[in-house]
N, C-alpha and C positions, 0 to 999 in steps of 0.2 A: 665230853663231846663239846665242840665249839659252839658258840651261840649261832642262832639262825642268821643266815646271810642270803638275802634275795638278790639274785644275780642280774635280773633283767628288769628295767624300769624305763618307761618312756615319759618324757615331759609332755604333759597334755595341755599345752598353752592354748589360750583363747577358746577353751572349751567350757560350756555352761554345765552345771550339775543338773541333771534331769530330775524332775519331781514327780514321780508316778504315784498313782493311787489305785486302791482296789475298791470296786463297787460290789458289794456283797449281795448275793442272790439267795437261793435256798440253802438250807442246812438240815440234813436229815439223818436219823439213825436207821440202819438197814435192819428190818425185823428179822431177816434170815441169819444175820451175823456173819462173821468170817468172810469178808470180801476178798475174793481171790484174784479177779481180773475185771477190767472195764473196757469197753470199746464203743466208739460211736457207730450207729447204723450208717449205711451208705448215704442216705438223705440228711443225715446229722439232726433230724427232728427228734430222733429218740436215740438212747444208748442202751447197751446191754451190760448187765452186771452179773458176773458169776459169783455166787455167794454160798454160804453154809459150809459145813465140814462134816466129813464122814458119810453116813448114810442119808443125810437130809440136805443135799445140795439142791440149788435152784438156779435157773437162769431167768433174770428179770428183764423185761422191757420197761424202760422208763422215759418219761418226757423230759427232753433237754432243758426246756425253759422253766419247768416247775419242779422237776425231780419226781413227779407223781408216778406211782407204779401203774402201768397199763396192763401188764400180763406177767404171770409167773408160771414157769414150767418146771416141774421136779426133774432133777437129774440125779440118778442114784451114784453113790460112792464118789463124792467130789472131795478131793483133798490135795492141796498145793497145786491146784489146776491152773492152766492158761489156755486161751483160745485165740484163733485168728480166722478172718474170713478167707475164703478161697477168692482167687482174682476176679471171678465173675460175680461175687457177692451173693451167691445163691446157697452157699453152704458154710458150715462152721467146722473147723478142725480143732479138736480139743485134746489136750494132753492131760491126762488125769493123774498127776503128781505121783505119789507113792503107790497107787493102785496099779501103775504100770501099764497103762493102755492108751492107745490113740483112737479117737472116736471121730467119725465123720457124720455130721447131722445136717438135715435139710433145714435151712433157715426158716422157711415158711411155716412149718408146723413143728420143728425140732424133733422129727422122728429120725431114729438112728438108721444110718445107711450101712456103714461098715465099721468094724472094730478090729483093732490089732492088740493082742495081749502080750505085752513084752515079757511077763514073768515066765512064760513058757520056754524062754530061751536061756535062762540063767538060774543058777542056784543061789545067787546073791540077792539080797534085798536091794531092788533097783527100781528108780523112778525118774521121771522127767523133771527138769528144772527150767528149760526155756524152749521156745519155739519160733521158727521163722518160716514163712510160706514163700515158695518160689513164685514170682509174677509171671513167669514164662512157661516153666515145666510143671508137671503135676506132682511136685516134690514138696515134702515138709522136712525141714532140717530141725534136729532136736539135740538138746544137751542131756546127757544121762548122768545119773549120780548113783553110785553103788556102795553098799556097806556090807561087808562080809559077816558082820555081827560078832557076838562074843565068841572066843576071847580076843580075837585080833583087831576088830573094828577097823579093818582095812578099808580106807576110802578110796574109790577110784572114779575117774570121770571120763566121758567120751563124747564126741560129736558124730552124729550119724544122720544118714538120709533114708527116708521112706517114701514110697509112692502112696499118696493119700487116696488115689482113685481105686487102686487094687489092693491097698494095705499090705504091700509086699516090701521087704527089706531091700534097699538098693546098695548102700555102701557105708562103711565106717571111714570117716575122714581122719580120725585119730585112733590110736590104740588106747586101751585102758591104761591110765597111768595114775599115780598117786596124787591126784588133784581133782578139782571140780570146775567145770566151765560154766560160770554164772552169768555171762553176758553173751548174747548172740544177736546178730543183725545181718540183714541182706540189703543189697543196693536196689533202688527202685527199678532199675533196668534188668535186674537179674544177672548182672555180670560177676558180682563178688558176694562171698559170704565172709563175715568176720566174727571172731570169738575172742574172749579174754578169759583167762583162768585165775583162780585164786592162788595165794601163796607168792611164789616168785613168778611174776606175771609176764606172759608174752601176749602180744597182739598178733593173732594169726589171721591170714587172709587167703581164701581159696579162690581160684578162677573156676567159676562154675561150668564153664564150657568143657572143661577137661578134668575137673575135681582136683587139680593139682594145687599144692600149697605155694602160693605166690610170694608171701613174705611172712617171716616169723620174727617180729620186732620186739626186742627186749625192752621192757618198761621199768626195770629196776636197774640199779648200779651194782654190777658185779664185783666192784672193789670194796663194797661194804664188809666191814670185818665183824660186825655184830649181828645177832639173830634179829630177824625182821620178817614181816609179812606185808605183801601188797593187798589191797582191798578194792579191786575194781567194782564200780557201781552201775554204769550203764554205758551203752554203745549204740551209736546211730550213724548211718551214712547220710551225707549231705544229698538232698534231692536236686540241688543245683550242680553239683560237681561230684559225681560218684567216686572220684579218686580221693575225696576228703572223708575221713572218718572222725567223728566227734566222740570223745569218751570222757568219763569222769571216774574218780577214785583217788586212792592214796597210794603213792608210789615212792618210797623213801630213796633218797639220793645220798651221795657221799657227804660225810661230815654232818649228817643230820639235817641237810637242806630240806625245807618243806617243798613237797611236790604233791599237792593235795587239792585238786580242783578240776577244771575243765581244760581239754587240750584238743588240738586238731593234728591228726596224723595224715600225711599225703602218701598214697600207695606208690605212685611213680617216683617220687623223690625219696621214698623210704626213710622218712624222718619226721619228726614233730615240727610243724610249720607255724604253730601258734601256741604259746603257753601264757598268754596275757592274763588269764584267770587261774593261775595254778594256786592261788591263795584262798579260794572261796570255799573250800570243803564241799566238793561236788557230790551230787547224788542224782536221783532220777531227774531228767530234764526233757524238754521238747522245744522245737523251733516254732516261732510265729513271726508274722510280718515278713514273709519271704526270706526267712532265715536271718534277717537283720537283728532279731532279738531271740533270746533264749530264757525260758523260765526253768529255774533250777531249784530243786527242794532237797535238802539234805537231812530232813527230819527235825531240824531245829529252825532253820531259817529258809524262807521263801524269797528267792533273789531273782531279779530280772537283769539280764546282762545285755548291754547294747554292743553288738559285735562290731558295728561300723566304727564307733568311737572309742571302743575298748574301755568302757566304763561300766561300773555298777549303777544301773539306773534306779533301782528300787530294791529295798530289802526289809523284810519284817520278820520278827520272831513268831514262829507259828504257834508256840505254846501260849503266847500272850493274846491270841485271838481265838476264842472258843468256836467261832463259826468257820474257821479255816482248817479243813481237814485234808492236808496235802502231804502227809508224812510218808505215804507208800507209793503213790503213783499220781500222775497228772495226764489228763487227756484234753485236747483242745479242739473246739469246733471253729473252723474258719467262717462258717455260715453265720453263726451267732456271736462270734468273737468272745466265746466263753470258755473258761477253764473249769473242769470238774476234777476234783482230787478226792482221795479217800484215806482214812486211817483204817484200823483194824475192822471197825464195824459202823463207821459214819462216813457220810459223803457231804460235799459242799460245792457250790458253784459260785465263781466270781468273774468279773470282767475287770481287765486292767486298762486304766486310762492314763496316758501320759500327756494329755493336752494342757496340763499345768506347767509344761516345760518352759523355763525361763528363756526368753529370746537371746540369741547371740547379740553382743553389743561391741562396741569399740573396745579393743583390748587396752585396758589402763594399767597393765603390768609391763614395766620395762624389762625386768629380768628377776629371776628367782633362782638363787644358788646357795651353796653347792648341792648338787643332787647326782649321786647319793651323798648324804651327810652323816657325820658321826655325832653332831651336836646341834649346831644352829642352821637355820634357814634365813638367809637375808633376802628381803623383798624390796625392790625398788619400783616405785609406781609413778604414774602421772595423774593420779586421782585428785580431782578438784574439790573433793569434799573435805570438811575439817575433821571427820570421823570415818574411820575404816573398821569394818567388822571382819573378823576372821574365825573360822572354825577348824578344828582338827577332827577328822573322821577316820575310822578304821575301815578295813576292807569290806565290812558288812554295812557301811553307811551309818554307823552308830556315831553320834557326836561324843567325843572324848573330851574336848575342851572348847570354849567359846569366849572371845574377848572383844571389846570395843576399845579402840585406842585413839588417841589424838594424832592427827596426820601432821607430823613435823618433818619437813624437808622431804616428804615422800619416800622415806626409808624407815623400815622397822625390822625387828628381828624376832623370829619364832624359835623358842628353844625346845628342842626334842631330846634333850639329855636323859630325861627321866622315862623315856618311852623304850619299849623293847624293840629289838631289831624287826623290821618288817616293812610293809607297804602302808602308806597313810595317804589320805587326801587332805589337801589344804584348801579350804573354800574361802575366797576373799570377796567382800562385798564393798563396792564404792557407789554410793547413792542407790540406784535400782539395778546396777549391773553386778553380776556374779560370775566369777571365773574360778574354776577348780583345777588344781595341779596335783598330779600323782607324785608322791615323794618316797624315796627309799631311805630308811634308816638302818645304818649298819655300823660295826665297829671300826 
């Protein structure tokens, strides 16, 4: 297999490196264990946590600012469950994982209104994996996962539609096939539904006015000769432009090229329109600051992406911070500018602050080349300082090398011959001014 070659890189001239920071709030262990799902209440002053496993599930109401438990209501038989609010925010629709039922609860007192037991319709072991609620129609869209059991262990998946008011089956959008649909999203205007499957992955988009499949976009390279699997992680529609779909995951390309991050697909153009962050190792993510920024967690790193400037604004290793529990999911409160995340049994709250951003200054770089490079980067400056500092950072903003050099003739060379092929950032400091360039290293 050839060495990794990154095909797209933009020279980010006259751009300062953002210096974000996390302000830590509360950090709690959930006494019920087994956190299944979390959502903010409509007023965002509280949030709901679905926790527990098996016969001892609970739905907890907690205070956003303190994490304090306000109320806990038992829910029987909770396993791999997820929930969503109805559009009027008066009810909760809950898909109860491997127990195979859809439940409609009154949000006020969590009394059960209706229930649909999926297991009555199949001899296979079948349960729900994802859920999306139509903002216009009384429909809930679900992804189903089936296992025929011993000795075949035949795994099948499907995307289906149910009426949550009547608890009646409406339509199957796919037939059972040998895959599972682990990602599901609906546009804010109720125009489109999208799903991604495991394995050889396709991004499927349905027109919900007709239930017709509008696009079936291949996310892997069909020319690959070796055995491989795609791993989709998360899928979201843009609220600003519902023709744009953001998704994360790992999608191998020809010759082993890394395609493992965050991407934007446009429905009308039927193509990927932005792959600037294809090296970040994408996971669960969310938008904030009017979609100008994205917080991404892959279980190892928590990363803030600046979509306007196409740079990694902040990155930290989750395992290095005991009070940062963002391995499984993240939710965001616009009202409190707070992020709440969870691991298996713990939750934490943080606020993100980028007010330490270094201000843009006069560009003291004349040129930096070649880019891409196979070995050296030549930097020509008009810096008036006798000393210049530079750092080499990887895609996760980790400092790989740092040096302070004497400024002779405003020209110096950075040697990258010992570095693996990939994308790096060169941060150059002259007096109090900082400029960062995105550099590609290849053979």
